[in-house]
VOPAGU-2260 file (C-alpha; in pm, 1 decimal, decimal comma):
REM VOPAGU-2260
SITE   aa  ch    i         X         Y         Z
SITE  UNK   A    0       0,0       0,0       0,0
SITE  UNK   A    1     129,5     341,7     -94,3
SITE  UNK   A    2     -44,6     675,2    -148,6
SITE  UNK   A    3       6,2    1051,0    -123,3
SITE  UNK   A    4    -240,3    1312,8      -6,6
SITE  UNK   A    5    -246,4    1661,9     134,8
SITE  UNK   A    6    -265,8    1714,9     509,6
SITE  UNK   A    7    -593,7    1907,6     512,3
SITE  UNK   A    8    -763,7    1628,3     313,8
SITE  UNK   A    9    -660,4    1343,5     544,1
SITE  UNK   A   10    -716,9    1550,3     860,6
SITE  UNK   A   11   -1079,2    1607,1     757,7
SITE  UNK   A   12   -1118,8    1233,0     706,2
SITE  UNK   A   13    -953,8    1145,0    1038,7
SITE  UNK   A   14   -1166,9    1398,0    1228,0
SITE  UNK   A   15   -1479,4    1242,1    1077,3
SITE  UNK   A   16   -1402,6     884,3    1184,8
SITE  UNK   A   17   -1200,5     917,3    1505,6
SITE  UNK   A   18   -1503,3     940,3    1736,6
SITE  UNK   A   19   -1599,2     580,3    1660,0
SITE  UNK   A   20   -1265,9     450,3    1789,8
SITE  UNK   A   21   -1307,8     236,7    2102,3
SITE  UNK   A   22   -1145,3     395,6    2407,1
SITE  UNK   A   23   -1184,2     114,5    2662,0
SITE  UNK   A   24   -1171,0    -228,3    2503,9
SITE  UNK   A   25   -1004,3    -567,4    2537,6
SITE  UNK   A   26    -976,0    -576,5    2155,4
SITE  UNK   A   27    -678,4    -361,2    2045,0
SITE  UNK   A   28    -797,4    -379,6    1681,9
SITE  UNK   A   29   -1094,1    -154,9    1777,4
SITE  UNK   A   30    -847,5     115,9    1883,4
SITE  UNK   A   31    -733,2     138,8    1524,4
SITE  UNK   A   32    -831,0     297,5    1194,3
SITE  UNK   A   33    -876,2      58,4     903,3
SITE  UNK   A   34    -713,1     210,5     593,4
SITE  UNK   A   35    -811,6      61,6     256,9
SITE  UNK   A   36    -726,3     171,4     -97,1
SITE  UNK   A   37    -968,3     150,0    -389,0
SITE  UNK   A   38    -841,1     283,1    -722,2
SITE  UNK   A   39    -765,9     649,7    -644,8
SITE  UNK   A   40    -962,0     658,7    -320,6
SITE  UNK   A   41    -879,6     580,7      41,5
SITE  UNK   A   42   -1146,6     456,2     281,2
SITE  UNK   A   43   -1095,1     510,0     654,8
SITE  UNK   A   44   -1312,4     301,0     888,9
SITE  UNK   A   45   -1354,6     295,5    1266,6
SITE  UNK   A   46   -1594,9      83,3    1472,3
SITE  UNK   A   47   -1645,0      48,2    1848,0
SITE  UNK   A   48   -1920,2    -216,1    1808,0
SITE  UNK   A   49   -2188,0      46,1    1874,2
SITE  UNK   A   50   -2114,0     308,5    1611,5
SITE  UNK   A   51   -1914,7     265,7    1292,4
SITE  UNK   A   52   -1796,7     540,6    1056,3
SITE  UNK   A   53   -1660,9     514,1     703,1
SITE  UNK   A   54   -1508,5     810,8     518,8
SITE  UNK   A   55   -1387,8     806,6     158,6
SITE  UNK   A   56   -1132,0    1057,6      34,8
SITE  UNK   A   57    -966,2    1106,8    -301,2
SITE  UNK   A   58    -588,3    1083,5    -319,5
SITE  UNK   A   59    -304,2     959,9    -539,6
SITE  UNK   A   60    -285,1     582,7    -486,8
SITE  UNK   A   61      44,6     433,1    -605,8
SITE  UNK   A   62       1,0      78,8    -469,1
SITE  UNK   A   63    -322,3     -85,4    -351,4
SITE  UNK   A   64    -347,6    -240,2      -4,2
SITE  UNK   A   65    -493,6    -217,7     346,0
SITE  UNK   A   66    -383,3    -204,5     707,9
SITE  UNK   A   67    -495,4    -105,2    1058,8
SITE  UNK   A   68    -300,6     151,4    1261,7
SITE  UNK   A   69    -353,1     285,9    1612,8
SITE  UNK   A   70    -592,4     578,0    1569,6
SITE  UNK   A   71    -455,0     809,8    1838,8
SITE  UNK   A   72     -91,3     779,3    1735,2
SITE  UNK   A   73    -171,1     806,8    1364,5
SITE  UNK   A   74    -396,7    1110,3    1402,7
SITE  UNK   A   75    -160,3    1296,6    1637,1
SITE  UNK   A   76     136,9    1251,2    1404,6
SITE  UNK   A   77     -62,3    1365,4    1098,8
SITE  UNK   A   78    -201,4    1661,7    1292,8
SITE  UNK   A   79     145,4    1790,5    1380,1
SITE  UNK   A   80     299,6    1753,5    1034,0
SITE  UNK   A   81     357,1    2056,3     805,5
SITE  UNK   A   82      66,2    2171,3     586,4
SITE  UNK   A   83     184,2    2003,4     268,9
SITE  UNK   A   84     177,3    1670,4      83,2
SITE  UNK   A   85     217,5    1353,7     291,4
SITE  UNK   A   86     340,7    1016,9     166,0
SITE  UNK   A   87     201,7     709,3     345,2
SITE  UNK   A   88     311,0     354,3     268,5
SITE  UNK   A   89     320,9       4,2     415,8
SITE  UNK   A   90     671,4    -147,7     400,7
SITE  UNK   A   91     768,8    -514,8     375,5
SITE  UNK   A   92     790,2    -538,1     756,9
SITE  UNK   A   93     425,5    -425,8     789,3
SITE  UNK   A   94     526,1     -90,9     935,1
SITE  UNK   A   95     328,7     212,1     823,2
SITE  UNK   A   96     570,3     478,9     702,2
SITE  UNK   A   97     464,4     844,1     712,9
SITE  UNK   A   98     687,4    1091,2     528,5
SITE  UNK   A   99     648,6    1466,7     497,3
SITE  UNK   A  100     932,5    1705,8     413,0
SITE  UNK   A  101    1199,2    1621,3     674,4
SITE  UNK   A  102     967,4    1408,0     892,2
SITE  UNK   A  103     973,6    1027,4     876,7
SITE  UNK   A  104     775,3     797,9    1109,2
SITE  UNK   A  105     720,8     422,7    1123,0
SITE  UNK   A  106     422,0     281,6    1309,7
SITE  UNK   A  107     332,9     -75,2    1401,8
SITE  UNK   A  108      19,3    -203,5    1228,6
SITE  UNK   A  109    -245,1    -471,3    1285,2
SITE  UNK   A  110    -396,4    -730,4    1054,0
SITE  UNK   A  111    -682,6    -570,4     854,5
SITE  UNK   A  112    -853,1    -912,1     822,8
SITE  UNK   A  113    -917,9    -902,0    1199,7
SITE  UNK   A  114   -1103,1    -570,1    1182,9
SITE  UNK   A  115   -1477,4    -639,5    1230,2
SITE  UNK   A  116   -1706,6    -559,2     939,2
SITE  UNK   A  117   -1965,8    -289,5     985,6
SITE  UNK   A  118   -2319,1    -434,2    1008,5
SITE  UNK   A  119   -2497,5    -485,2     678,5
SITE  UNK   A  120   -2823,4    -295,7     712,9
SITE  UNK   A  121   -3141,2    -414,7     545,2
SITE  UNK   A  122   -3309,0     -73,4     523,9
SITE  UNK   A  123   -3683,2     -97,9     590,9
SITE  UNK   A  124   -3765,3     274,8     598,7
SITE  UNK   A  125   -3570,4     576,7     481,3
SITE  UNK   A  126   -3595,2     952,8     446,3
SITE  UNK   A  127   -3386,4    1222,1     282,4
SITE  UNK   A  128   -3347,3    1581,8     392,3
SITE  UNK   A  129   -3097,6    1863,0     362,4
SITE  UNK   A  130   -2792,2    1836,8     584,4
SITE  UNK   A  131   -2835,5    2185,9     728,6
SITE  UNK   A  132   -3193,6    2099,2     830,4
SITE  UNK   A  133   -3095,1    1782,4    1016,5
SITE  UNK   A  134   -2795,2    1957,2    1173,3
SITE  UNK   A  135   -3025,0    2231,1    1300,3
SITE  UNK   A  136   -3279,6    1983,3    1439,7
SITE  UNK   A  137   -3016,7    1778,5    1623,2
SITE  UNK   A  138   -2851,4    2087,2    1771,8
SITE  UNK   A  139   -3185,4    2208,7    1902,9
SITE  UNK   A  140   -3286,9    1884,4    2074,9
SITE  UNK   A  141   -2969,8    1696,7    2173,5
SITE  UNK   A  142   -2916,9    1895,1    2494,3
SITE  UNK   A  143   -3233,2    1738,8    2641,5
SITE  UNK   A  144   -3113,2    1378,5    2594,2
SITE  UNK   A  145   -3063,8    1201,8    2927,6
SITE  UNK   A  146   -2716,3    1110,5    3051,8
SITE  UNK   A  147   -2855,6     865,7    3310,7
SITE  UNK   A  148   -2775,8     508,8    3208,6
SITE  UNK   A  149   -3045,5     366,8    3438,1
SITE  UNK   A  150   -3301,0     468,8    3170,5
SITE  UNK   A  151   -3116,9     376,2    2849,5
SITE  UNK   A  152   -3403,9     461,2    2614,1
SITE  UNK   A  153   -3384,6     827,2    2718,6
SITE  UNK   A  154   -3014,3     844,8    2628,7
SITE  UNK   A  155   -3132,7     858,4    2268,9
SITE  UNK   A  156   -3340,8    1087,9    2054,0
SITE  UNK   A  157   -3668,2     970,1    1899,1
SITE  UNK   A  158   -3686,4     996,3    1519,1
SITE  UNK   A  159   -4054,9     976,3    1430,5
SITE  UNK   A  160   -4217,5    1021,5    1091,8
SITE  UNK   A  161   -4591,2    1068,1    1064,2
SITE  UNK   A  162   -4805,0    1230,3     796,3
SITE  UNK   A  163   -4489,7    1321,0     603,3
SITE  UNK   A  164   -4342,1    1509,4     897,2
SITE  UNK   A  165   -4021,6    1427,5    1084,4
SITE  UNK   A  166   -4026,5    1481,3    1461,4
SITE  UNK   A  167   -3712,8    1470,1    1676,1
SITE  UNK   A  168   -3787,0    1429,2    2047,4
SITE  UNK   A  169   -3545,6    1427,1    2341,5
SITE  UNK   A  170   -3641,2    1388,7    2707,4
SITE  UNK   A  171   -3447,0    1344,8    3030,1
SITE  UNK   A  172   -3722,8    1326,8    3290,5
SITE  UNK   A  173   -3712,7    1699,9    3372,3
SITE  UNK   A  174   -3760,8    1853,9    3029,2
SITE  UNK   A  175   -3858,7    1771,6    2674,1
SITE  UNK   A  176   -3744,0    1913,1    2340,4
SITE  UNK   A  177   -3944,1    1861,0    2020,8
SITE  UNK   A  178   -3849,0    1984,2    1673,3
SITE  UNK   A  179   -4048,1    1912,8    1356,2
SITE  UNK   A  180   -4002,3    1958,5     983,0
SITE  UNK   A  181   -4219,0    1860,5     686,1
SITE  UNK   A  182   -4047,3    1627,7     438,9
SITE  UNK   A  183   -4044,2    1704,6      66,4
SITE  UNK   A  184   -4086,7    1339,0     -32,7
SITE  UNK   A  185   -4365,9    1104,9      71,0
SITE  UNK   A  186   -4250,8     856,9     334,5
SITE  UNK   A  187   -4387,7     576,0     550,7
SITE  UNK   A  188   -4466,6     634,5     916,1
SITE  UNK   A  189   -4197,9     484,1    1143,1
SITE  UNK   A  190   -3997,0     561,0    1455,7
SITE  UNK   A  191   -3656,0     474,3    1597,7
SITE  UNK   A  192   -3450,3     592,4    1895,4
SITE  UNK   A  193   -3095,3     687,5    1794,3
SITE  UNK   A  194   -2825,4     709,1    2067,9
SITE  UNK   A  195   -2732,3    1063,8    2165,1
SITE  UNK   A  196   -2363,8     974,1    2131,8
SITE  UNK   A  197   -2418,3     889,2    1765,3
SITE  UNK   A  198   -2615,3    1205,8    1696,4
SITE  UNK   A  199   -2339,1    1420,9    1845,7
SITE  UNK   A  200   -2096,9    1270,5    1594,0
SITE  UNK   A  201   -2344,8    1291,5    1306,2
SITE  UNK   A  202   -2392,7    1658,2    1389,4
SITE  UNK   A  203   -2017,8    1725,9    1368,7
SITE  UNK   A  204   -1993,1    1561,2    1026,3
SITE  UNK   A  205   -2303,9    1721,7     873,9
SITE  UNK   A  206   -2237,0    2038,9     677,5
SITE  UNK   A  207   -2433,7    2364,1     676,1
SITE  UNK   A  208   -2533,0    2297,9     316,4
SITE  UNK   A  209   -2831,1    2199,3     105,2
SITE  UNK   A  210   -2662,6    1866,4      22,6
SITE  UNK   A  211   -2881,1    1574,8     123,6
SITE  UNK   A  212   -2836,1    1316,9     396,0
SITE  UNK   A  213   -3015,7     985,0     372,9
SITE  UNK   A  214   -3132,9     814,6     690,6
SITE  UNK   A  215   -3211,2     444,1     669,0
SITE  UNK   A  216   -3372,0     246,4     951,8
SITE  UNK   A  217   -3384,3    -130,1    1003,3
SITE  UNK   A  218   -3512,9    -328,8    1300,6
SITE  UNK   A  219   -3205,9    -268,9    1518,7
SITE  UNK   A  220   -2969,3     -50,3    1313,9
SITE  UNK   A  221   -2969,4     295,4    1159,0
SITE  UNK   A  222   -2764,3     432,4     870,4
SITE  UNK   A  223   -2670,5     793,6     791,6
SITE  UNK   A  224   -2530,2     842,0     441,2
SITE  UNK   A  225   -2369,5    1160,5     313,1
SITE  UNK   A  226   -2152,4    1234,4      12,1
SITE  UNK   A  227   -1823,9    1090,8     142,6
SITE  UNK   A  228   -1928,9     948,3     476,7
SITE  UNK   A  229   -2139,8     662,9     611,9
SITE  UNK   A  230   -2234,5     618,8     978,5
SITE  UNK   A  231   -2384,0     296,5    1114,3
SITE  UNK   A  232   -2530,4     277,8    1463,5
SITE  UNK   A  233   -2747,3      54,7    1675,2
SITE  UNK   A  234   -3104,0     157,4    1752,5
SITE  UNK   A  235   -3197,8     166,0    2121,2
SITE  UNK   A  236   -3442,0    -100,4    2243,2
SITE  UNK   A  237   -3747,8     -19,5    2450,2
SITE  UNK   A  238   -4057,7     195,2    2456,2
SITE  UNK   A  239   -3997,0     568,1    2429,9
SITE  UNK   A  240   -4212,4     809,1    2627,4
SITE  UNK   A  241   -4558,5     873,5    2479,2
SITE  UNK   A  242   -4461,6    1239,6    2459,3
SITE  UNK   A  243   -4789,0    1361,1    2310,6
SITE  UNK   A  244   -4974,6    1252,0    2622,7
SITE  UNK   A  245   -4752,1    1456,7    2857,0
SITE  UNK   A  246   -4743,3    1787,6    2664,3
SITE  UNK   A  247   -5024,6    2005,7    2803,3
SITE  UNK   A  248   -5286,3    2113,9    2549,3
SITE  UNK   A  249   -5431,6    2396,2    2761,9
SITE  UNK   A  250   -5275,9    2680,8    2956,9
SITE  UNK   A  251   -5387,7    2899,2    3245,7
SITE  UNK   A  252   -5135,1    3177,1    3185,0
SITE  UNK   A  253   -4947,0    3279,0    2872,3
SITE  UNK   A  254   -4687,5    3546,0    2807,9
SITE  UNK   A  255   -4545,1    3670,6    2481,3
SITE  UNK   A  256   -4187,8    3787,4    2533,8
SITE  UNK   A  257   -3876,8    3886,9    2343,3
SITE  UNK   A  258   -3658,7    3575,4    2347,7
SITE  UNK   A  259   -3327,1    3757,4    2390,0
SITE  UNK   A  260   -3456,5    3972,9    2675,8
SITE  UNK   A  261   -3584,6    3666,8    2862,2
SITE  UNK   A  262   -3258,2    3481,0    2799,2
SITE  UNK   A  263   -3052,3    3773,6    2928,4
SITE  UNK   A  264   -3260,2    3783,1    3248,0
SITE  UNK   A  265   -3211,4    3412,1    3313,7
SITE  UNK   A  266   -2837,0    3436,1    3246,0
SITE  UNK   A  267   -2797,0    3714,8    3501,0
SITE  UNK   A  268   -3015,5    3541,4    3759,1
SITE  UNK   A  269   -2815,3    3221,2    3709,3
SITE  UNK   A  270   -2508,5    3397,8    3848,5
SITE  UNK   A  271   -2678,0    3392,9    4188,1
SITE  UNK   A  272   -2866,2    3065,3    4144,7
SITE  UNK   A  273   -2556,3    2861,2    4063,2
SITE  UNK   A  274   -2313,2    3020,6    4309,3
SITE  UNK   A  275   -2459,2    2895,6    4635,1
SITE  UNK   A  276   -2211,3    2838,8    4917,6
SITE  UNK   A  277   -2411,4    2525,1    5002,5
SITE  UNK   A  278   -2323,4    2336,1    4685,7
SITE  UNK   A  279   -2538,8    2038,3    4774,2
SITE  UNK   A  280   -2853,1    2252,6    4782,3
SITE  UNK   A  281   -3033,3    2347,6    4463,0
SITE  UNK   A  282   -3204,2    2683,5    4466,0
SITE  UNK   A  283   -3469,4    2730,1    4198,7
SITE  UNK   A  284   -3538,4    3052,4    4018,4
SITE  UNK   A  285   -3882,7    3192,2    4098,1
SITE  UNK   A  286   -4094,6    3308,8    3805,0
SITE  UNK   A  287   -4388,9    3530,3    3896,6
SITE  UNK   A  288   -4635,6    3637,5    3625,7
SITE  UNK   A  289   -4870,5    3929,6    3688,1
SITE  UNK   A  290   -5068,4    4147,7    3449,0
SITE  UNK   A  291   -4822,6    4292,9    3197,3
SITE  UNK   A  292   -4514,9    4185,3    3390,5
SITE  UNK   A  293   -4297,3    3884,2    3472,2
SITE  UNK   A  294   -4058,4    3887,8    3770,0
SITE  UNK   A  295   -3769,7    3641,4    3785,6
SITE  UNK   A  296   -3588,7    3613,3    4119,9
SITE  UNK   A  297   -3358,4    3396,1    4327,2
SITE  UNK   A  298   -3246,9    3409,4    4689,6
SITE  UNK   A  299   -2982,8    3198,0    4860,8
SITE  UNK   A  300   -2687,8    3237,1    5099,4
SITE  UNK   A  301   -2481,0    3404,4    4826,4
SITE  UNK   A  302   -2730,0    3686,2    4786,5
SITE  UNK   A  303   -3048,5    3765,1    4604,8
SITE  UNK   A  304   -3140,2    3886,8    4256,6
SITE  UNK   A  305   -3453,1    4009,3    4084,6
SITE  UNK   A  306   -3528,3    4088,1    3720,4
SITE  UNK   A  307   -3848,0    4243,4    3585,3
SITE  UNK   A  308   -3971,5    4227,9    3227,6
SITE  UNK   A  309   -4275,8    4402,7    3087,7
SITE  UNK   A  310   -4451,4    4151,6    2863,5
SITE  UNK   A  311   -4782,8    4075,2    2699,1
SITE  UNK   A  312   -4982,9    3850,3    2934,3
SITE  UNK   A  313   -5303,9    3648,8    2913,2
SITE  UNK   A  314   -5486,4    3459,6    3185,4
SITE  UNK   A  315   -5421,6    3429,6    3558,9
SITE  UNK   A  316   -5134,6    3536,2    3780,9
SITE  UNK   A  317   -4902,0    3244,8    3856,5
SITE  UNK   A  318   -4584,0    3172,9    4052,9
SITE  UNK   A  319   -4352,9    2878,5    3971,4
SITE  UNK   A  320   -3999,3    2761,0    4041,7
SITE  UNK   A  321   -3760,5    2635,8    3772,4
SITE  UNK   A  322   -3406,1    2519,7    3715,8
SITE  UNK   A  323   -3269,9    2815,9    3514,7
SITE  UNK   A  324   -3036,1    2591,1    3311,5
SITE  UNK   A  325   -3335,2    2419,6    3152,8
SITE  UNK   A  326   -3484,2    2752,8    3048,7
SITE  UNK   A  327   -3150,3    2874,0    2912,2
SITE  UNK   A  328   -3081,8    2556,4    2713,5
SITE  UNK   A  329   -3418,1    2593,1    2541,7
SITE  UNK   A  330   -3393,7    2968,2    2480,1
SITE  UNK   A  331   -3041,1    2941,0    2335,5
SITE  UNK   A  332   -3167,9    2695,8    2074,8
SITE  UNK   A  333   -3447,0    2924,6    1949,4
SITE  UNK   A  334   -3394,4    3161,6    1657,4
SITE  UNK   A  335   -3730,6    3343,4    1682,4
SITE  UNK   A  336   -3743,4    3702,9    1801,0
SITE  UNK   A  337   -4050,0    3644,6    2020,7
SITE  UNK   A  338   -4176,3    3331,6    2197,5
SITE  UNK   A  339   -4486,9    3227,6    2385,8
SITE  UNK   A  340   -4434,4    3084,3    2733,5
SITE  UNK   A  341   -4735,6    2891,4    2864,0
SITE  UNK   A  342   -4798,5    2803,7    3229,7
SITE  UNK   A  343   -5053,8    2586,2    3404,1
SITE  UNK   A  344   -5054,7    2575,1    3783,0
SITE  UNK   A  345   -4744,2    2620,5    3998,1
SITE  UNK   A  346   -4676,0    2245,0    3971,0
SITE  UNK   A  347   -4764,6    2200,0    3602,1
SITE  UNK   A  348   -4514,9    2183,2    3313,5
SITE  UNK   A  349   -4423,3    2505,0    3136,6
SITE  UNK   A  350   -4411,8    2521,8    2755,3
SITE  UNK   A  351   -4197,9    2745,5    2533,8
SITE  UNK   A  352   -4346,7    2763,2    2185,0
SITE  UNK   A  353   -4317,4    2955,0    1860,7
SITE  UNK   A  354   -4548,1    3252,9    1816,8
SITE  UNK   A  355   -4575,0    3197,8    1440,5
SITE  UNK   A  356   -4587,6    2819,1    1387,8
SITE  UNK   A  357   -4566,8    2481,1    1558,5
SITE  UNK   A  358   -4224,8    2353,9    1448,8
SITE  UNK   A  359   -4090,7    2337,1    1805,1
SITE  UNK   A  360   -4203,3    2285,8    2165,1
SITE  UNK   A  361   -3988,4    2287,8    2478,6
SITE  UNK   A  362   -4141,1    2156,9    2800,9
SITE  UNK   A  363   -3985,1    2218,6    3143,2
SITE  UNK   A  364   -4102,6    2068,5    3471,4
SITE  UNK   A  365   -4119,0    2308,7    3765,8
SITE  UNK   A  366   -3942,7    2274,6    4100,6
SITE  UNK   A  367   -4162,2    2303,0    4408,0
SITE  UNK   A  368   -4089,9    2630,9    4586,2
SITE  UNK   A  369   -4017,8    2620,8    4959,1
SITE  UNK   A  370   -4249,6    2810,7    5186,1
SITE  UNK   A  371   -4092,9    3129,2    5326,5
């Protein structure tokens, strides 16, 4: 095997696949990158038995071949080489030689025949959409995916198609994020829960372009296909939350507010809320809605803070407590100038919704306020 390529080309490929390298494994082969030549293309593959990534890049192939090299060592050496052409070859002692200007490295390799094949997916349902659309939807829901392994199904994001609309839903037991988009092509109704870890990597590889990404779903695997890259992942087992049944359909109080103004208030209040001397205690932020005004406040041993916003209000006065991080995560993901915030009682979920359409909903559970 022998080929030449430019540093920026191979770095882009390495960055795309390196996140599927196993970090803790009893199989050293999974700590490697499989390098395979095919005419004037190189395919890099990594696989940790949960997520597998293939990336194809064009280069000047002089001799065909394949090998497996330790991913961390290979990527770090390439990363630190000069920004010019790199020559990579496999010598007769099965050492991978990397040459660039005055630099010359030799790395031990592993047998490519021992590298496990990525699962062959029998696609049962598929959709296509623009990469920038999927990237946007993932970014605006992924923060609500659970990190608690005791409820594995919530560590993923629900992909649901119904009536030609794609819904992405994430929930962690305290909040819910829902983003929707209508699909341009007719598709079957289906659903699958994709691991959050996979979606974080998919999001990094997706481009902010109108190029398409194809998503294929089988019984227990999912496939994301882009121009030069293919990502294979398992689908999480189990029943996802029936999210439609937990999103309130009625409200007692609703405010219409400038999103940036509300976000700024929560960010300032969070300085007090998160700086308690008693680290083990969690102090909620109090949200009080009165006619034409919302007051956001927090008091703890560090001090106290209060913010007032004049807003458009409908319905009853209400007072609730919330974790400010949940509000901020939702507000930071919204591009609209104004949002509606809907409240029920002091112990009912709060909804943040678009004023203009219904392409997103964020639901946040309140924290019970202590009696003064």
